[in-house]
N, C-alpha and C positions, 0 to 999 in steps of 0.2 A: 370469519374472513380476516386475513392479515392485511393491514393497511400500511402501505409504504410511507416513510417519513416525507417523501416528496409529494405525496398524494394530496393531502388535505391542507388547505389554508382557511377556506370559508365554506360553510354549508348554508344554502338558502333554499327554501321551498319554491318550486316553480309556480308560476301563475298561469301564463298562457299555454304552457306546455304540460299542464297537469295530467293530461291523458297519454303522454308519451309512453309511460310504463304499463298502461293497460294491456294485458295479454302477453307481456314480456316476462321472461325469466328474470329473477333478481340478479343484479350485477351491474357492471359499469359499461357505459356505451359512449361512443364518440359524440360530441356536441358539434353539429355542422357549422355553426356560426363563429366559433372562436376556439382555436387549438389549445388554449390554456384552460378550457373548461370541459366538463364531461357530465353526462347524466348518471345518476346513481338510482337504480330502481330497487325498491325495497317494499315488499308486500303490496305491490300494485301502485305505490306512491312514487311520484317523480321528484327528485331533488337535483338541482344543478349545483355542481361543486367546482371550485377553482383549484387548479394545481398551484403548488408553491411558486413564488416569483422566480422567473428564469427557467421554468420547466413547462412542458406541454404534455397533453394526454397522448399516450402511445397506445393506439388501438390494438396493436399486435400482442402486447403483454398486459393490457388492461390496468395500467398504472401510469403515473406521470414520469417523465424521463427528460433527459437533456435534448434540446431541439436537434442537435447534430446527429443524434442516434435514432431519430424518429421520422417515420414517413408521415408527413403532415397533409397528404392529399385527403380530401374528404372532410376536413375540418376548417377550411378557409373560406367558406361562403361569405362571411362578414367582410373579410378583406377584399374579396372580389367585388362585392356590391359597393363598398366604399370607394374602391378604385374607379369603377365605372361611373359612379355618381360624381365624384370630384373631377374626373378627367373630361367628362362629357358636358358638364353644366357650369 
């Protein structure tokens, strides 16, 4: 698999999301809590990876991309939760 230069900055093994990749095909998947991260499924193992600074994961092309070129719906749950928490309390 070819990895884009914009794709990787940090790789870390998931802890609470270890089972995300169980039963999934190897590949990259949108991370719902942060647009600058994505799941990397490899051999049933789950890794959460970060896009390079200034980029976000583009689910349509399965790589990191500039925010202005990316549909970020579906990866902003963290932003929504933070907004609700800070605005309501």
